[in-house]
N, C-alpha and C positions, 0 to 999 in steps of 0.2 A: 236243517231237515232231519226228521226222525227216521230211523231205520224201519220202523213199523210202516210209515207212510210209503217208503220206497218199496217195501215188500208188497204192500197192497197194490201200488201202482203197477208193479211188475206183473202181478197176478192178473189184474184187469187188462193190461196190455196183451198178455198172452192169450187171454180169453177173446179179446176183440180181434186179435190177429188169428 
């Protein structure tokens, strides 16, 4: 897993929540 993907997922999750 790439750190970039994790960061993007975290950002998307934060926005969704």
